C-alpha positions as CSV (number, residue, x, y, z in Angstrom):
1,M,-52.1,43.5,-63.6
2,A,-49.8,40.7,-62.8
3,N,-51.5,39.7,-59.6
4,K,-54.7,39.1,-61.5
5,C,-53.2,36.6,-64.0
6,R,-52.1,33.6,-61.9
7,I,-52.9,30.1,-63.3
8,P,-54.3,27.8,-60.6
9,V,-52.0,24.8,-60.1
10,R,-53.4,22.2,-57.8
11,K,-50.5,20.3,-56.2
12,D,-50.1,19.2,-52.6
13,L,-47.0,21.0,-51.4
14,S,-47.3,20.0,-47.8
15,K,-44.3,17.7,-48.0
16,Y,-42.1,20.8,-48.5
17,Y,-43.3,22.6,-45.4
18,I,-41.2,23.2,-42.4
19,K,-43.4,23.7,-39.3
20,T,-42.5,26.2,-36.7
21,T,-43.2,25.9,-32.9
22,D,-45.8,28.6,-33.1
23,G,-48.0,26.6,-35.5
24,G,-46.9,28.2,-38.7
25,N,-45.1,26.7,-41.7
26,Y,-42.8,27.9,-44.5
27,I,-40.9,26.6,-47.5
28,P,-37.2,27.5,-47.3
29,F,-35.0,28.6,-50.1
30,V,-31.4,27.5,-50.4
31,Y,-29.2,29.1,-53.1
32,L,-26.1,27.1,-54.2
33,P,-23.5,28.5,-56.5
34,R,-23.2,26.8,-59.9
35,T,-20.2,26.6,-62.2
36,Q,-20.0,25.4,-65.8
37,S,-18.6,21.8,-65.8
38,D,-17.8,21.7,-69.6
39,K,-15.3,24.5,-70.0
40,D,-15.4,24.1,-73.8
41,Y,-19.1,24.7,-74.1
42,K,-20.0,28.0,-75.9
43,Q,-23.5,29.4,-75.6
44,T,-25.0,30.0,-79.1
45,L,-28.4,31.3,-78.1
46,S,-28.7,34.5,-76.1
47,L,-32.2,35.3,-74.9
48,P,-33.4,38.3,-72.9
49,S,-34.2,37.6,-69.3
50,Y,-37.8,36.7,-68.5
51,W,-37.1,36.4,-64.8
52,A,-39.4,38.2,-62.5
53,C,-39.6,38.4,-58.7
54,G,-43.2,38.9,-57.6
55,D,-45.8,39.8,-57.2
56,M,-44.5,40.9,-53.9
57,T,-46.7,42.5,-51.2
58,R,-45.5,44.1,-48.0
59,T,-48.0,45.1,-45.2
60,S,-46.9,47.2,-42.3
61,Q,-48.2,46.4,-38.8
62,K,-47.2,49.9,-37.6
63,Y,-48.6,52.2,-40.2
64,P,-51.4,52.2,-42.9
65,V,-48.8,51.2,-45.4
66,F,-49.0,48.5,-48.1
67,S,-46.8,47.9,-51.2
68,W,-47.0,45.8,-54.3
69,S,-44.1,45.2,-56.7
70,V,-42.6,43.0,-59.4
71,D,-38.9,43.2,-60.1
72,T,-37.9,42.6,-63.8
73,R,-35.3,43.8,-66.2
74,Y,-37.5,46.9,-66.6
75,S,-36.8,48.0,-63.1
76,S,-33.4,48.9,-61.5
77,R,-34.2,47.5,-58.1
78,E,-31.8,44.8,-56.9
79,G,-32.0,41.9,-54.5
80,G,-35.5,40.6,-55.2
81,W,-37.7,39.5,-52.3
82,E,-34.7,39.3,-49.9
83,N,-34.0,43.0,-50.3
84,N,-37.6,44.1,-50.4
85,L,-38.2,44.9,-46.7
86,T,-41.4,46.1,-45.1
87,A,-39.3,48.5,-43.1
88,D,-38.3,50.3,-46.4
89,Y,-41.9,51.5,-46.9
90,E,-42.3,52.3,-43.2
91,Y,-39.2,54.5,-43.4
92,V,-40.7,56.3,-46.4
93,Y,-43.9,56.8,-44.5
94,E,-42.0,58.2,-41.5
95,L,-40.2,60.6,-43.8
96,I,-43.2,62.0,-45.6
97,T,-45.2,62.4,-42.4
98,G,-42.3,64.2,-40.7
99,A,-41.9,61.6,-38.0
100,I,-38.1,61.3,-38.6
101,S,-35.2,63.6,-39.5
102,E,-31.7,62.8,-40.6
103,D,-30.0,62.6,-37.2
104,A,-27.9,60.2,-35.2
105,V,-31.0,58.2,-34.2
106,N,-32.5,57.8,-37.7
107,G,-29.6,58.3,-40.0
108,H,-29.5,54.6,-40.9
109,K,-33.0,54.8,-42.3
110,F,-32.0,57.5,-44.7
111,I,-28.9,55.5,-45.7
112,R,-31.1,52.5,-46.4
113,L,-33.5,54.5,-48.5
114,R,-30.7,56.1,-50.6
115,N,-29.1,52.7,-51.1
116,R,-32.4,51.5,-52.6
117,N,-32.8,54.8,-54.5
118,F,-36.1,55.3,-52.8
119,I,-35.2,58.9,-51.9
120,T,-32.8,61.4,-53.5
121,E,-29.8,63.0,-51.9
122,D,-32.1,65.9,-50.9
123,N,-34.7,63.5,-49.4
124,K,-37.3,63.7,-52.2
125,V,-39.3,60.5,-52.6
126,N,-38.4,58.5,-55.7
127,I,-41.1,55.9,-55.8
128,M,-44.8,55.9,-56.8
129,I,-47.2,56.5,-54.0
130,V,-51.0,56.2,-54.1
131,K,-53.2,57.6,-51.4
132,G,-55.7,55.0,-50.4
133,D,-56.1,51.3,-49.6
134,G,-54.1,48.9,-51.8
135,L,-56.4,46.0,-51.5
136,K,-59.4,48.1,-52.6
137,F,-57.3,49.5,-55.5
138,F,-56.7,46.0,-56.8
139,E,-60.3,44.9,-56.3
140,K,-61.2,47.4,-59.1
141,I,-59.1,45.6,-61.6
142,P,-60.9,42.6,-63.2
143,P,-59.1,39.2,-63.2
144,L,-57.9,37.6,-66.3
145,D,-60.7,35.4,-67.8
146,D,-60.5,31.6,-67.5
147,K,-60.4,31.1,-71.3
148,T,-57.2,33.1,-71.7
149,K,-55.7,31.2,-68.8
150,E,-56.6,27.9,-70.4
151,N,-55.0,29.0,-73.7
152,F,-51.7,29.5,-71.9
153,A,-51.9,26.5,-69.5
154,H,-50.0,24.2,-71.9
155,F,-47.2,26.6,-72.5
156,A,-47.0,27.3,-68.8
157,L,-46.7,23.6,-68.0
158,E,-44.1,23.0,-70.7
159,S,-42.0,25.9,-69.6
160,A,-42.2,24.7,-65.9
161,E,-41.2,21.2,-66.8
162,I,-38.1,22.4,-68.7
163,L,-37.1,24.5,-65.7
164,A,-37.7,21.7,-63.3
165,R,-35.1,19.6,-65.0
166,D,-32.4,21.8,-63.4
167,Y,-33.6,20.6,-59.9
168,P,-33.5,17.3,-58.0
169,P,-36.5,15.0,-58.7
170,Q,-37.9,15.5,-55.2
171,M,-38.1,19.3,-55.9
172,R,-39.9,19.2,-59.2
173,D,-43.5,19.4,-58.0
174,L,-42.7,22.6,-56.1
175,V,-40.8,24.1,-59.1
176,I,-43.6,23.2,-61.5
177,S,-46.3,24.6,-59.2
178,W,-44.6,27.9,-58.7
179,H,-43.4,28.5,-62.2
180,A,-46.5,27.4,-64.0
181,G,-48.7,29.4,-61.7
182,A,-46.8,32.6,-62.3
183,F,-46.2,32.0,-66.1
184,I,-48.6,34.6,-67.3
185,S,-48.0,37.1,-64.5
186,A,-44.2,36.9,-64.9
187,T,-42.9,35.5,-68.2
188,V,-45.8,36.5,-70.5
189,A,-46.1,39.8,-68.7
190,I,-42.5,40.7,-69.6
191,M,-43.1,39.6,-73.2
192,V,-46.1,42.0,-73.4
193,M,-43.9,44.8,-72.0
194,D,-41.3,44.0,-74.6
195,I,-44.0,44.5,-77.3
196,L,-45.4,47.7,-75.8
197,Y,-41.9,49.3,-75.3
198,G,-40.7,48.0,-78.7
199,N,-43.6,49.5,-80.7
200,G,-43.6,52.8,-78.9
201,T,-46.8,52.4,-77.0
202,F,-44.7,52.8,-73.8
203,K,-41.9,55.3,-73.8
204,E,-38.4,54.2,-72.8
205,L,-38.0,54.4,-69.0
206,S,-35.7,57.0,-67.5
207,P,-33.2,55.9,-64.8
208,R,-35.5,57.5,-62.2
209,E,-38.6,55.7,-63.6
210,K,-36.9,52.4,-63.5
211,I,-36.6,52.7,-59.7
212,T,-40.3,52.5,-59.3
213,S,-41.3,50.5,-62.4
214,N,-43.9,48.0,-61.3
215,L,-43.8,49.2,-57.7
216,I,-46.6,51.0,-55.9
217,M,-46.7,52.1,-52.3
218,F,-50.1,52.8,-50.7
219,C,-50.7,54.9,-47.6
220,D,-53.0,57.6,-46.3
221,V,-50.8,60.6,-47.2
222,L,-48.9,61.8,-50.2
223,P,-45.4,63.3,-50.1
224,T,-44.9,67.0,-50.5
225,P,-44.2,67.8,-54.2
C-alpha cells in the first residue's frame, strides 16, 4: 500500500510555514499558468504520466467516516486534493444510512455526488466501502522494509532534484522533500501498476472501476446491494 512506502526525508521546512492566529500553521500552494516560450520547440519524448495525488485521507468530525485515496491515471477522478472533500464521504454516509433524500433541502448533495460519479443516476453507490475502522485496517499491512527504501533513495533524490529545477531556488528544499518522500508511494507505485496491468495480472479497469480505483471509504455500515 502506498501509505506504507514513504521514504523519510529530514529537512527543516519551518521556513515555509504560514502561522495562523489559532496557533496552527500550513504551507500554501500557488498555481501559476505556464506557456512555452520557445514556439519552435517540438517535444520528441512522450512519457506516460507518473503524477499521483495522495495518499489523501479525509476524516469526518460528524460521522464514523474515513477515506483513503490516491489519484493517478488509473482513476477517473478529477481535481486532486482540491476536489476531494470530506463532505463527499459524509454525503455518501447520509445516503446509505437513509438520513437524506433527494429533495429541495438536500438536492445539492446528490448533484455533487453525481458530478464526482460517486453515485449513479438511480442513487446506487459507485465507490468501494469497507465496514470498519480505516486506521485499524491499515495497521494490518506491514510497512515497506528499510533496505528496499534505501535501494530507491538515490533514484528518489535524483528525480526530486530534476523536478526542483522547475522551481525558484528558495522553493527547492520543499519540492525535494515532498517529491523524494513520496517517490516509491507515487512514481514507483504507478510503474508497478503498469507492469501488473501490462502482463495481465490485473485486468483492465472498467469505467465504473476507475471511479474507485485506489479509493476506499470506511464507515460502520455498508450500502444496500
